[in-house]
C-alpha positions in Angstrom: 114.4 80.7 78.9 116.1 81.9 82.0 118.8 83.9 79.8 116.0 85.5 77.6 114.3 87.0 80.8 117.3 88.2 82.0 118.7 89.7 78.9 115.6 91.8 78.4 115.2 92.7 81.7 118.8 93.9 81.8 118.3 96.0 78.8 115.5 97.7 80.3 117.4 98.3 83.4 120.5 99.5 81.4 118.3 102.1 79.6 117.0 104.0 82.5 118.5 107.4 82.2 118.4 110.7 84.2 114.4 111.3 83.2 112.4 111.6 86.3 108.9 110.9 85.3 107.1 112.9 88.0 104.0 112.8 85.9 103.7 109.3 85.8 101.3 109.1 88.8 97.7 109.6 89.1 96.8 110.8 92.5 93.1 110.0 92.0 93.4 106.5 91.3 94.4 103.8 93.5 97.8 103.8 92.3 101.0 103.2 94.5 104.8 102.9 94.2 106.7 99.5 94.7 109.9 100.5 96.5 113.0 99.0 95.8 115.2 97.3 98.7 116.4 99.7 101.2 119.9 97.8 101.6 122.0 96.3 98.7 123.7 93.0 99.5 126.2 93.1 96.8 127.9 95.1 94.1 126.9 95.0 90.5 129.9 92.7 89.6 128.7 90.4 92.0 125.3 90.3 91.4 126.0 89.6 87.7 128.1 87.0 88.3 125.4 85.2 90.3 122.9 85.7 87.7 125.8 84.9 84.8 127.2 87.4 82.7 127.0 85.3 79.3 123.5 85.4 77.9 122.6 82.9 75.0 123.9 83.2 71.6 126.9 84.9 72.8 124.8 88.0 74.0 126.2 89.8 77.1 124.4 91.8 80.1 124.5 95.5 79.1 127.3 96.5 81.1 126.6 99.9 83.2 128.5 99.1 86.6 127.6 102.9 87.7 124.1 102.8 87.1 122.3 102.2 90.3 119.3 101.4 89.0 121.0 98.4 87.4 121.8 97.3 91.0 118.5 97.6 92.2 116.9 96.0 89.6 118.9 93.0 89.7 119.2 92.7 93.2 115.1 93.0 93.1 114.9 90.2 90.6 117.7 87.8 91.7 115.8 85.9 94.2 112.9 85.0 91.8 114.6 84.6 88.7 114.1 80.8 88.3 110.2 81.7 88.7 110.4 84.6 86.4 112.3 82.8 83.9 109.8 80.1 84.4 106.7 81.9 83.8 108.3 84.2 81.0 108.8 80.9 79.2 105.1 79.9 79.2 103.6 83.3 78.3 101.7 82.9 75.0 102.7 86.3 73.1 105.3 89.0 73.3 102.9 91.4 74.9 102.8 89.2 78.0 106.4 88.7 77.9 107.3 92.4 77.5 104.7 93.1 80.4 106.2 90.6 82.7 109.6 92.3 82.2 108.2 95.9 82.6 106.2 95.2 85.7 109.4 93.7 87.6 111.3 96.8 86.6 108.5 99.1 87.7 108.2 97.1 91.2 112.2 97.3 91.4 113.0 100.8 90.9 109.4 102.8 90.8 107.3 104.9 88.8 110.0 107.8 88.5 112.0 105.7 86.1 109.8 103.2 84.6 106.6 104.0 82.5 104.1 101.3 81.6 102.4 100.9 78.4 99.3 102.6 79.4 100.9 105.7 80.4 100.3 107.7 77.3 98.4 110.6 76.2 95.5 108.5 75.1 95.4 107.0 78.5 95.0 110.4 80.1 92.6 111.6 77.5 90.2 108.8 78.1 90.4 109.5 81.9 89.4 112.8 81.0 86.4 111.8 78.9 85.3 109.3 81.6 85.4 111.9 84.3 83.4 114.4 82.3 80.6 111.9 81.2 77.3 112.7 83.0 75.9 110.8 85.9 73.0 111.0 88.4 73.3 113.6 91.2 72.6 110.7 94.0 75.8 110.0 95.7 77.3 107.0 97.8 80.2 107.5 100.0 81.9 104.1 100.7 84.7 105.4 102.9 87.3 103.9 100.8 90.2 106.4 99.4 87.7 109.3 98.8 85.6 107.2 96.3 82.0 108.2 95.6 79.8 106.1 93.8 77.1 107.9 91.2 74.2 106.3 89.2 75.5 105.8 85.5 73.5 104.8 82.6 75.7 103.0 80.5 73.6 102.8 77.1 75.5 105.3 75.3 78.5 103.0 75.6 76.5 100.0 74.4 75.7 98.5 77.5 71.9 98.1 78.6 73.2 98.8 82.2 72.2 101.2 85.0 74.8 100.9 88.0 76.4 102.8 91.0 80.0 102.9 90.3 83.1 104.8 90.9 84.7 106.4 87.7 87.6 104.1 88.3 86.1 100.9 88.2 83.3 102.0 85.5 86.5 102.7 83.2 88.4 99.9 84.1 85.3 97.2 83.8 83.1 98.7 80.9 85.6 100.8 79.1 89.2 98.9 79.1 87.3 95.5 79.6 89.9 94.3 82.0 88.5 90.9 82.2 88.8 90.5 78.2 92.3 89.4 76.7 92.4 90.4 73.2 94.7 88.1 71.4 96.0 88.2 67.5 93.8 85.3 67.0 90.7 85.8 69.1 90.1 86.6 72.6 89.9 85.0 76.3 86.6 86.2 77.6 83.1 85.2 78.6 80.6 84.4 75.9 76.9 83.8 75.3 76.0 81.0 77.2 78.6 80.6 79.8 78.5 80.2 83.5 80.6 82.4 85.0 82.1 82.6 88.5 82.9 86.2 89.9 85.0 86.0 92.8 85.4 89.3 94.4 82.0 90.8 93.4 82.4 93.7 95.6 79.5 96.5 94.4 78.2 94.2 91.5 79.5 96.2 88.5 81.5 92.9 87.2 78.8 90.8 87.7 76.5 92.7 85.7 78.9 93.1 83.1 79.4 89.4 82.9 75.7 89.0 83.0 75.0 91.3 80.0 78.0 89.5 78.0 76.7 86.0 78.6 73.1 86.7 77.4 69.7 85.2 78.5 71.4 81.7 78.3 74.1 82.5 80.7 74.6 82.5 84.4 76.9 84.2 86.7 77.7 83.4 90.1 79.0 86.2 92.3 80.9 85.8 95.6 80.8 88.7 97.9 80.6 88.9 101.8 80.9 92.0 103.3 77.8 93.6 104.3 78.3 97.1 103.3 79.5 96.0 99.7 76.4 93.7 99.6 73.9 96.5 100.2 75.0 98.4 97.0 75.6 95.1 95.1 72.1 94.1 95.5 70.7 97.8 95.0 72.6 97.5 91.6 71.1 94.2 90.7 67.5 95.9 91.6 68.3 98.5 88.9 68.9 95.9 86.2 65.8 93.6 86.2 66.5 92.1 83.0 69.8 91.2 84.1 69.2 90.1 87.9 67.8 86.9 87.3 71.2 85.8 85.7 72.7 86.3 88.7 73.2 84.5 91.9 75.1 85.9 94.9 76.5 83.8 97.4 77.6 85.8 101.0 80.7 83.9 101.4 84.5 84.3 100.7 86.1 81.7 98.3 88.6 79.6 99.9 90.7 76.4 99.7 88.3 74.9 102.3 84.8 75.2 103.0 83.2 76.4 106.3 86.5 77.7 107.9 85.9 80.5 109.9 87.8 83.6 108.8 87.8 87.3 110.4 87.0 90.6 108.1 89.8 93.1 108.0 89.4 96.5 106.2 86.7 97.7 104.0 85.1 98.3 100.5 87.2 96.8 97.8 90.3 96.2 100.1 88.4 94.1 102.6 90.4 90.7 103.4 89.8 87.5 105.3 92.4 86.2 108.0 92.1 83.4 110.3 93.1 86.1 113.1 90.7 88.6 114.3 91.5 92.3 113.9 92.0 94.0 117.1 89.1 96.7 116.1 87.0 94.0 114.4 85.9 90.3 115.5 83.4 89.9 112.8 83.8 86.4 111.1 82.5 84.9 107.9 82.4 81.3 106.9 84.2 80.0 103.5 83.3 78.2 100.5 85.1 76.2 97.9 84.2 76.9 94.2 84.7 73.3 93.7 81.5 72.7 96.3 79.1 74.6 93.8 79.5 71.9 91.4 79.7 69.1 94.1 76.4 70.2 95.4 74.8 69.8 91.8 74.1 73.9 91.8 76.0 74.3 88.4 76.8 71.5 85.8 79.6 73.4 84.3 81.9 76.5 84.6 83.2 78.5 81.6 84.9 81.5 83.1 86.3 82.0 86.4 87.3 85.7 87.6 89.1 86.3 90.6 90.1 89.8 92.3 90.1 88.9 96.2 92.5 91.1 97.4 95.7 88.5 97.7 93.5 85.1 98.5 93.8 84.3 95.2 96.0 81.2 96.0 93.5 79.5 98.7 90.7 80.1 96.2 92.3 78.4 93.3 93.2 75.6 95.5 89.4 75.5 96.2 88.8 75.2 92.5 90.9 72.3 91.7 88.3 69.9 90.4 86.4 72.4 88.6 89.5 73.5 86.8 90.6 69.9 86.0 86.9 68.9 85.0 85.8 71.9 82.9 89.0 74.0 81.9 87.1 77.0 82.1 88.7 80.3 80.9 90.5 82.2 83.6 91.1 85.9 84.6 92.9 86.0 87.8 94.6 89.3 89.3 98.2 88.7 90.2 98.9 92.5 91.4 98.5 91.7 95.1 101.6 90.0 95.7 104.7 89.9 93.3 104.9 86.2 93.8 101.8 85.7 92.5 103.1 86.3 89.0 104.2 83.0 89.0 102.8 81.0 92.0 99.2 81.3 90.5 100.2 79.9 87.0 102.1 77.2 89.0 98.8 76.2 90.5 97.0 76.4 87.3 99.7 74.2 85.5 99.6 71.6 88.3 95.8 71.2 87.9 95.8 71.0 84.3 99.1 71.3 81.9 97.5 72.1 78.9 96.6 76.0 80.0 98.2 78.6 78.1 99.0 81.8 79.9 98.8 85.6 78.9 99.3 88.6 80.8 97.8 92.1 80.6 97.8 95.2 82.7 95.0 97.9 82.9 96.6 101.0 84.9 99.5 103.0 84.7 100.3 102.0 88.3 101.4 98.5 89.5 97.7 97.5 90.4 95.1 95.5 87.9 97.4 93.1 86.5 95.8 90.2 85.3 96.8 86.7 84.5 94.4 85.0 81.9 94.5 81.2 81.1 93.0 79.2 78.8 93.2 75.8 77.3 93.6 76.2 73.3 
């Protein structure tokens, strides 16, 4: 499959023309550009020789030696080609494989040259419609990228939920349903009666989404450790007394080991934990493994795991090894925080349980919100 990934990736690079997509960026959203390397170590000829010019079934890499974007793109992918080809070969549908190729090119040459699938008139129309929906006048300033949380009644959209949410999280969680993967013959999502782990609960909107989807017989265990986030999370739970009993909050970050002291860096949705204290913040928290919930008999099964924890996903997955082996839960794990997570996380999951099949979906026009879905079929 190495040649298949390289061939498709090279076609994307060769097709880059003089177009400058200056409108392919939403300054209001939490988007950002991945720049290509500042220096290039080889010419296109050398790069292609290292990669292999011939592509299976007598196909050849499109020859555009004067295209600087071809050079940038190949130089960006070359150190990771074996890993990219590995995950490409294990993705379960064409949509996933095409996304991997496009997202790699986007990170290599940037938004001015590559448009992701959602960058279309329908997406912008949806954003305008979401922005125009009525909301309560009360406002919570979370001191993060200018975000303001407003109270929103979601019944008109089919959710019996009242929630303080930003318009971006509201759109991605409840409208686009970014933790649901639609497939040709079904879907990967939480179902009625499921036990769900929500790692990275933030303000509680995803926990409420899962609680509504799993129904009265379901249960959602949400991990969130940041005090400011927890205040809003508990307020959102209080707004939804029918859903609140289905949700258990654990005020800990998930990690590979329990009771490890880690220090908090940042705030809001971007808060992370590290073993090193920040110069301006020495506040610390104690970690918890997902496996510990089962070991202490707090849960007798796990059906679905969602993770969006600002780059800590590899450590958290290591702490869920037993759960993954024993219960084979459906997984929705964000991989956009580090490019290497596109292959490192499925490698980890595959090593725990080789029966998983992988899918990739993406929910913005920027580099953020790439979600790896995995399920045993």
